[in-house]
KOLVO-506869 format. One record per residue (C-alpha): residue number from 0; x, y, z; chain. Coordinates in steps of 0.02 Angstrom, whole numbers, padded with zeros to 5 digits, m for minus. Example, Ala and Ser with C-alpha at 12.3 -4.5 7.8 and 13.67 -1.06 7.14 Angstrom:
2
{node 0; {00615; m00225; 00390}; A}
{node 1; {00684; m00053; 00357}; A}
This chain:
384
{node 0; {m01137; m00946; m00647}; A}
{node 1; {m01133; m00927; m00458}; A}
{node 2; {m01289; m00853; m00382}; A}
{node 3; {m01320; m00772; m00215}; A}
{node 4; {m01403; m00932; m00153}; A}
{node 5; {m01250; m01034; m00205}; A}
{node 6; {m01138; m00912; m00113}; A}
{node 7; {m01242; m00923; 00046}; A}
{node 8; {m01252; m01113; 00036}; A}
{node 9; {m01065; m01126; 00013}; A}
{node 10; {m01034; m01025; 00172}; A}
{node 11; {m01162; m01129; 00265}; A}
{node 12; {m01078; m01292; 00209}; A}
{node 13; {m00909; m01221; 00256}; A}
{node 14; {m00969; m01180; 00432}; A}
{node 15; {m01052; m01351; 00451}; A}
{node 16; {m00897; m01443; 00388}; A}
{node 17; {m00784; m01347; 00506}; A}
{node 18; {m00898; m01371; 00655}; A}
{node 19; {m00921; m01559; 00625}; A}
{node 20; {m00732; m01583; 00601}; A}
{node 21; {m00692; m01490; 00762}; A}
{node 22; {m00821; m01593; 00857}; A}
{node 23; {m00749; m01756; 00787}; A}
{node 24; {m00572; m01705; 00836}; A}
{node 25; {m00623; m01651; 01011}; A}
{node 26; {m00506; m01765; 01110}; A}
{node 27; {m00360; m01736; 00991}; A}
{node 28; {m00378; m01548; 01003}; A}
{node 29; {m00352; m01554; 01191}; A}
{node 30; {m00184; m01638; 01172}; A}
{node 31; {m00131; m01541; 01018}; A}
{node 32; {m00208; m01367; 01009}; A}
{node 33; {m00111; m01326; 00849}; A}
{node 34; {m00220; m01453; 00758}; A}
{node 35; {m00364; m01328; 00754}; A}
{node 36; {m00257; m01207; 00652}; A}
{node 37; {m00213; m01346; 00530}; A}
{node 38; {m00396; m01395; 00508}; A}
{node 39; {m00451; m01216; 00474}; A}
{node 40; {m00312; m01189; 00349}; A}
{node 41; {m00346; m01352; 00253}; A}
{node 42; {m00533; m01316; 00238}; A}
{node 43; {m00502; m01137; 00180}; A}
{node 44; {m00374; m01194; 00051}; A}
{node 45; {m00490; m01325; m00022}; A}
{node 46; {m00637; m01206; m00035}; A}
{node 47; {m00528; m01070; m00111}; A}
{node 48; {m00470; m01192; m00245}; A}
{node 49; {m00650; m01234; m00288}; A}
{node 50; {m00695; m01049; m00298}; A}
{node 51; {m00545; m01010; m00410}; A}
{node 52; {m00592; m01152; m00528}; A}
{node 53; {m00765; m01076; m00557}; A}
{node 54; {m00702; m00898; m00584}; A}
{node 55; {m00735; m00840; m00762}; A}
{node 56; {m00844; m00991; m00807}; A}
{node 57; {m01016; m00951; m00883}; A}
{node 58; {m01003; m00768; m00834}; A}
{node 59; {m01127; m00645; m00905}; A}
{node 60; {m01054; m00513; m01021}; A}
{node 61; {m01127; m00374; m00915}; A}
{node 62; {m01096; m00460; m00749}; A}
{node 63; {m01280; m00506; m00727}; A}
{node 64; {m01334; m00325; m00699}; A}
{node 65; {m01466; m00328; m00837}; A}
{node 66; {m01550; m00483; m00767}; A}
{node 67; {m01543; m00412; m00592}; A}
{node 68; {m01638; m00255; m00638}; A}
{node 69; {m01765; m00354; m00743}; A}
{node 70; {m01710; m00315; m00922}; A}
{node 71; {m01669; m00493; m00973}; A}
{node 72; {m01787; m00633; m01019}; A}
{node 73; {m01720; m00737; m00875}; A}
{node 74; {m01733; m00602; m00743}; A}
{node 75; {m01727; m00673; m00566}; A}
{node 76; {m01888; m00675; m00469}; A}
{node 77; {m01795; m00656; m00304}; A}
{node 78; {m01623; m00596; m00249}; A}
{node 79; {m01568; m00774; m00215}; A}
{node 80; {m01557; m00806; m00404}; A}
{node 81; {m01452; m00651; m00437}; A}
{node 82; {m01272; m00678; m00492}; A}
{node 83; {m01138; m00665; m00359}; A}
{node 84; {m00971; m00609; m00436}; A}
{node 85; {m00811; m00694; m00377}; A}
{node 86; {m00692; m00612; m00254}; A}
{node 87; {m00555; m00501; m00320}; A}
{node 88; {m00372; m00495; m00265}; A}
{node 89; {m00336; m00430; m00092}; A}
{node 90; {m00239; m00267; m00076}; A}
{node 91; {m00101; m00345; 00027}; A}
{node 92; {m00071; m00482; m00101}; A}
{node 93; {00000; m00359; m00225}; A}
{node 94; {00186; m00336; m00194}; A}
{node 95; {00322; m00236; m00280}; A}
{node 96; {00476; m00336; m00233}; A}
{node 97; {00598; m00243; m00345}; A}
{node 98; {00554; m00072; m00276}; A}
{node 99; {00560; m00129; m00095}; A}
{node 100; {00731; m00208; m00122}; A}
{node 101; {00787; m00041; m00194}; A}
{node 102; {00724; 00044; m00037}; A}
{node 103; {00824; m00078; 00070}; A}
{node 104; {00984; m00033; m00023}; A}
{node 105; {00944; 00152; m00012}; A}
{node 106; {00921; 00138; 00176}; A}
{node 107; {01094; 00058; 00188}; A}
{node 108; {01166; 00203; 00087}; A}
{node 109; {01071; 00334; 00186}; A}
{node 110; {01142; 00278; 00354}; A}
{node 111; {01319; 00280; 00283}; A}
{node 112; {01285; 00454; 00215}; A}
{node 113; {01235; 00509; 00390}; A}
{node 114; {01392; 00424; 00455}; A}
{node 115; {01492; 00539; 00342}; A}
{node 116; {01571; 00427; 00210}; A}
{node 117; {01541; 00548; 00067}; A}
{node 118; {01587; 00702; 00169}; A}
{node 119; {01752; 00619; 00215}; A}
{node 120; {01786; 00583; 00031}; A}
{node 121; {01747; 00765; m00012}; A}
{node 122; {01872; 00823; 00120}; A}
{node 123; {02005; 00703; 00055}; A}
{node 124; {01979; 00768; m00122}; A}
{node 125; {01996; 00945; m00057}; A}
{node 126; {02160; 00902; 00031}; A}
{node 127; {02219; 00807; m00123}; A}
{node 128; {02191; 00958; m00236}; A}
{node 129; {02278; 01072; m00110}; A}
{node 130; {02429; 00956; m00099}; A}
{node 131; {02407; 00931; 00088}; A}
{node 132; {02399; 00742; 00072}; A}
{node 133; {02573; 00674; 00039}; A}
{node 134; {02515; 00553; m00096}; A}
{node 135; {02541; 00558; m00283}; A}
{node 136; {02529; 00393; m00375}; A}
{node 137; {02458; 00263; m00258}; A}
{node 138; {02289; 00177; m00255}; A}
{node 139; {02213; 00314; m00149}; A}
{node 140; {02273; 00453; m00265}; A}
{node 141; {02206; 00363; m00418}; A}
{node 142; {02040; 00329; m00331}; A}
{node 143; {02018; 00511; m00279}; A}
{node 144; {02055; 00567; m00457}; A}
{node 145; {01928; 00446; m00531}; A}
{node 146; {01792; 00493; m00406}; A}
{node 147; {01816; 00677; m00445}; A}
{node 148; {01808; 00651; m00633}; A}
{node 149; {01657; 00535; m00620}; A}
{node 150; {01565; 00658; m00509}; A}
{node 151; {01488; 00751; m00655}; A}
{node 152; {01405; 00589; m00712}; A}
{node 153; {01330; 00544; m00544}; A}
{node 154; {01185; 00607; m00442}; A}
{node 155; {01235; 00757; m00337}; A}
{node 156; {01228; 00770; m00148}; A}
{node 157; {01069; 00873; m00164}; A}
{node 158; {00987; 00733; m00263}; A}
{node 159; {01036; 00603; m00133}; A}
{node 160; {00974; 00707; 00013}; A}
{node 161; {00809; 00740; m00075}; A}
{node 162; {00789; 00552; m00104}; A}
{node 163; {00821; 00515; 00081}; A}
{node 164; {00693; 00644; 00133}; A}
{node 165; {00564; 00583; 00008}; A}
{node 166; {00590; 00399; 00050}; A}
{node 167; {00624; 00400; 00238}; A}
{node 168; {00584; 00576; 00298}; A}
{node 169; {00765; 00597; 00355}; A}
{node 170; {00841; 00769; 00339}; A}
{node 171; {00765; 00939; 00309}; A}
{node 172; {00790; 01094; 00204}; A}
{node 173; {00679; 01055; 00054}; A}
{node 174; {00504; 01125; 00037}; A}
{node 175; {00352; 01020; 00000}; A}
{node 176; {00351; 01094; m00175}; A}
{node 177; {00518; 01011; m00210}; A}
{node 178; {00495; 00847; m00117}; A}
{node 179; {00360; 00771; m00007}; A}
{node 180; {00442; 00698; 00151}; A}
{node 181; {00387; 00524; 00203}; A}
{node 182; {00361; 00571; 00385}; A}
{node 183; {00271; 00407; 00423}; A}
{node 184; {00417; 00293; 00381}; A}
{node 185; {00520; 00298; 00541}; A}
{node 186; {00370; 00273; 00654}; A}
{node 187; {00307; 00124; 00553}; A}
{node 188; {00483; 00052; 00537}; A}
{node 189; {00519; 00060; 00723}; A}
{node 190; {00346; m00005; 00765}; A}
{node 191; {00374; m00159; 00657}; A}
{node 192; {00545; m00190; 00733}; A}
{node 193; {00478; m00176; 00910}; A}
{node 194; {00334; m00295; 00872}; A}
{node 195; {00453; m00425; 00800}; A}
{node 196; {00569; m00409; 00949}; A}
{node 197; {00425; m00427; 01071}; A}
{node 198; {00361; m00579; 00976}; A}
{node 199; {00526; m00671; 00997}; A}
{node 200; {00541; m00614; 01177}; A}
{node 201; {00370; m00685; 01216}; A}
{node 202; {00415; m00845; 01124}; A}
{node 203; {00570; m00867; 01233}; A}
{node 204; {00468; m00835; 01390}; A}
{node 205; {00334; m00961; 01340}; A}
{node 206; {00466; m01092; 01301}; A}
{node 207; {00540; m01070; 01474}; A}
{node 208; {00373; m01072; 01566}; A}
{node 209; {00287; m01207; 01462}; A}
{node 210; {00429; m01306; 01391}; A}
{node 211; {00331; m01469; 01402}; A}
{node 212; {00171; m01402; 01325}; A}
{node 213; {00118; m01395; 01144}; A}
{node 214; {00017; m01235; 01163}; A}
{node 215; {00052; m01091; 01044}; A}
{node 216; {00171; m00956; 01101}; A}
{node 217; {00113; m00798; 01188}; A}
{node 218; {00155; m00692; 01035}; A}
{node 219; {00025; m00646; 00904}; A}
{node 220; {00073; m00662; 00721}; A}
{node 221; {m00074; m00552; 00675}; A}
{node 222; {00004; m00401; 00761}; A}
{node 223; {00172; m00431; 00677}; A}
{node 224; {00087; m00456; 00508}; A}
{node 225; {m00014; m00296; 00524}; A}
{node 226; {00140; m00194; 00569}; A}
{node 227; {00236; m00271; 00423}; A}
{node 228; {00097; m00238; 00298}; A}
{node 229; {00079; m00057; 00353}; A}
{node 230; {00265; m00028; 00330}; A}
{node 231; {00269; m00121; 00164}; A}
{node 232; {00123; m00022; 00094}; A}
{node 233; {00207; 00140; 00146}; A}
{node 234; {00368; 00091; 00056}; A}
{node 235; {00272; 00031; m00096}; A}
{node 236; {00182; 00195; m00117}; A}
{node 237; {00335; 00307; m00096}; A}
{node 238; {00466; 00210; m00195}; A}
{node 239; {00422; 00273; m00369}; A}
{node 240; {00531; 00386; m00474}; A}
{node 241; {00720; 00382; m00477}; A}
{node 242; {00744; 00280; m00318}; A}
{node 243; {00795; 00122; m00411}; A}
{node 244; {00927; 00199; m00525}; A}
{node 245; {00989; 00315; m00388}; A}
{node 246; {01024; 00174; m00268}; A}
{node 247; {01118; 00075; m00403}; A}
{node 248; {01227; 00222; m00448}; A}
{node 249; {01257; 00278; m00269}; A}
{node 250; {01293; 00101; m00212}; A}
{node 251; {01430; 00091; m00343}; A}
{node 252; {01499; 00257; m00282}; A}
{node 253; {01495; 00197; m00102}; A}
{node 254; {01597; 00042; m00148}; A}
{node 255; {01725; 00152; m00237}; A}
{node 256; {01734; 00267; m00085}; A}
{node 257; {01781; 00122; 00027}; A}
{node 258; {01916; 00069; m00095}; A}
{node 259; {01992; 00242; m00071}; A}
{node 260; {01971; 00240; 00117}; A}
{node 261; {02058; 00070; 00127}; A}
{node 262; {02199; 00117; 00008}; A}
{node 263; {02371; 00096; 00092}; A}
{node 264; {02431; 00272; 00048}; A}
{node 265; {02272; 00352; 00120}; A}
{node 266; {02276; 00249; 00281}; A}
{node 267; {02460; 00288; 00305}; A}
{node 268; {02419; 00475; 00308}; A}
{node 269; {02312; 00454; 00463}; A}
{node 270; {02387; 00300; 00544}; A}
{node 271; {02227; 00200; 00514}; A}
{node 272; {02217; 00012; 00499}; A}
{node 273; {02056; 00002; 00397}; A}
{node 274; {01931; 00112; 00308}; A}
{node 275; {01822; 00135; 00461}; A}
{node 276; {01965; 00207; 00561}; A}
{node 277; {02002; 00325; 00416}; A}
{node 278; {01823; 00391; 00428}; A}
{node 279; {01835; 00413; 00617}; A}
{node 280; {02003; 00501; 00610}; A}
{node 281; {01956; 00619; 00468}; A}
{node 282; {01791; 00664; 00552}; A}
{node 283; {01881; 00700; 00716}; A}
{node 284; {02028; 00794; 00642}; A}
{node 285; {01938; 00903; 00514}; A}
{node 286; {01756; 00907; 00571}; A}
{node 287; {01781; 00896; 00760}; A}
{node 288; {01650; 00759; 00765}; A}
{node 289; {01657; 00591; 00852}; A}
{node 290; {01561; 00463; 00748}; A}
{node 291; {01503; 00290; 00799}; A}
{node 292; {01556; 00196; 00643}; A}
{node 293; {01528; 00021; 00712}; A}
{node 294; {01356; 00062; 00782}; A}
{node 295; {01293; 00149; 00626}; A}
{node 296; {01362; 00015; 00511}; A}
{node 297; {01268; m00121; 00606}; A}
{node 298; {01110; m00014; 00602}; A}
{node 299; {01127; 00006; 00413}; A}
{node 300; {01155; m00180; 00381}; A}
{node 301; {01015; m00234; 00500}; A}
{node 302; {00892; m00108; 00426}; A}
{node 303; {00933; m00167; 00250}; A}
{node 304; {00901; m00349; 00298}; A}
{node 305; {00736; m00305; 00383}; A}
{node 306; {00668; m00209; 00233}; A}
{node 307; {00731; m00346; 00117}; A}
{node 308; {00623; m00469; 00215}; A}
{node 309; {00470; m00365; 00173}; A}
{node 310; {00506; m00383; m00013}; A}
{node 311; {00461; m00567; m00006}; A}
{node 312; {00285; m00641; 00020}; A}
{node 313; {00334; m00709; 00191}; A}
{node 314; {00216; m00595; 00284}; A}
{node 315; {00062; m00673; 00201}; A}
{node 316; {00092; m00846; 00277}; A}
{node 317; {m00051; m00898; 00389}; A}
{node 318; {00028; m01053; 00463}; A}
{node 319; {00111; m01011; 00629}; A}
{node 320; {00253; m01134; 00610}; A}
{node 321; {00297; m01075; 00436}; A}
{node 322; {00278; m00893; 00485}; A}
{node 323; {00395; m00914; 00634}; A}
{node 324; {00524; m01004; 00528}; A}
{node 325; {00522; m00863; 00400}; A}
{node 326; {00518; m00727; 00534}; A}
{node 327; {00674; m00804; 00612}; A}
{node 328; {00774; m00732; 00467}; A}
{node 329; {00761; m00558; 00542}; A}
{node 330; {00762; m00605; 00727}; A}
{node 331; {00945; m00557; 00748}; A}
{node 332; {00942; m00402; 00634}; A}
{node 333; {00796; m00334; 00736}; A}
{node 334; {00893; m00351; 00898}; A}
{node 335; {01047; m00274; 00815}; A}
{node 336; {00948; m00123; 00755}; A}
{node 337; {00865; m00094; 00923}; A}
{node 338; {01026; m00110; 01022}; A}
{node 339; {01116; 00006; 00900}; A}
{node 340; {00978; 00135; 00908}; A}
{node 341; {00975; 00127; 01098}; A}
{node 342; {01165; 00143; 01107}; A}
{node 343; {01163; 00298; 00997}; A}
{node 344; {01027; 00377; 01103}; A}
{node 345; {01121; 00344; 01265}; A}
{node 346; {01285; 00416; 01200}; A}
{node 347; {01203; 00572; 01129}; A}
{node 348; {01257; 00731; 01221}; A}
{node 349; {01125; 00796; 01340}; A}
{node 350; {01079; 00978; 01306}; A}
{node 351; {01075; 01101; 01452}; A}
{node 352; {00907; 01141; 01534}; A}
{node 353; {00804; 01260; 01430}; A}
{node 354; {00755; 01371; 01575}; A}
{node 355; {00932; 01405; 01636}; A}
{node 356; {00925; 01570; 01541}; A}
{node 357; {00771; 01673; 01508}; A}
{node 358; {00747; 01824; 01399}; A}
{node 359; {00744; 01992; 01486}; A}
{node 360; {00635; 02094; 01370}; A}
{node 361; {00637; 02248; 01478}; A}
{node 362; {00826; 02271; 01466}; A}
{node 363; {00842; 02191; 01294}; A}
{node 364; {00967; 02062; 01355}; A}
{node 365; {00973; 01890; 01436}; A}
{node 366; {00977; 01865; 01623}; A}
{node 367; {01002; 01716; 01734}; A}
{node 368; {00851; 01618; 01791}; A}
{node 369; {00859; 01628; 01982}; A}
{node 370; {00763; 01466; 02007}; A}
{node 371; {00899; 01353; 01938}; A}
{node 372; {01083; 01337; 01970}; A}
{node 373; {01183; 01330; 01808}; A}
{node 374; {01302; 01195; 01870}; A}
{node 375; {01177; 01068; 01932}; A}
{node 376; {01006; 01133; 01883}; A}
{node 377; {00943; 01131; 02064}; A}
{node 378; {00858; 01267; 02164}; A}
{node 379; {00987; 01374; 02254}; A}
{node 380; {00994; 01366; 02443}; A}
{node 381; {00920; 01517; 02528}; A}
{node 382; {01041; 01626; 02629}; A}
{node 383; {00910; 01660; 02762}; A}
C-alpha cells in the first residue's frame, strides 16, 4: 500500500536524483544539450515502471476511505499515513485508431465528391439512358449499367452529404435536428497543418544558421503535439455511427466510378486521355464549371495521409529525435495540402464590390452607388 508520505518521498527522491545527475553531467551538458532530455526521459521511465509494478498490490477493498475517516482499527493518526491511490490513464493515451483511419478515407472521398466525380457519373448515366452517348456494349456501358443497378443498395447522395457535414462541417442544408455539423474540424485541421509546416521550416532555418551546433531546433514539439491531440480528440468524438461502413461502401463505389471514367468507350466520347480529363470535360461541357482536378486530388491524398498519421501513437513520443523521425512522414503531405489550398484560393473568382449597388428604398428599385465606379471600383473624377 502506497501512502501519502511514500508518494511525497518518491517525488523528493526523484527531484534529488535528477538534480544530482544534472550537476554531475555539467561539463557534458554544455557540449551536448540534448543529453538533458535523455536524462529526464530515462529517470521518468524508470520511476514509472516502479509505480506500475506496485499498482494493485495490497490495495484496500474500499480504497482506504474507511481508514481515512477513522472507521477502521488501523486508522491513520495523520494524513501522511493515508493511502495514496495510483495514477490512472491519461486522456490522450486512449486512441481509436480504426475510427480515425475511417475518417481519413472519408476525407479522401469527400474531396472527390466536391470535385464532382459522382455528379459526373450521374450525368453520364443520364446521357446513357437517353441514348446521347454513342456506346452500347463496351466497358463504360457495362460499368454505367452496374452502377445504376447497384445504386439501390448503396448509401444515397443525401446520406453522404450528411456524413460530410457531421464529420467535417463541409456543406449545408441540413438542420441541427438531422445532423450536428462539426464546425471545429477545419480550423483544427488547418491549425495542425500550419504548425507542422512551421516546425519543419524552423528546423531548416536552424540547420542553415547553426549547422555545426548540436543545439535543438527552433521548433517546439509541444506546440505540434497539442495541435495534433486537439484534432485527434475532435475526430475521435465525432466518428461514431455509420462513418466506418459508409466509407467502405463509398470507397468501393468511387473505385468503380473511376473504372467507368477510364473506360475506352467513355473517353473516346469526349476525346479524353484519362479519367481526370473525362471529369474536367464533362464538368465544363454540361455544368459550365472549370474544376481543378489535379489540385483537389493532391489535397485529398495529402489530407488522408495527415489524418492517417494521427491514427498511430506517434504524437505521444516525448523524445525529440524519435518525434521528428515520425513527424517526417507527413512533412511532404503538409506542404502539398497547404500549396493546394493556397492555389485554389488564388484562382477563385473575385466577387464584385458589395457597395457598387445599393438599395433605393424610396423608389423600390436599385440605383448606382455614386461613390464607386463599376469598372474599377474607384471614386469618379469630379467634373468641376
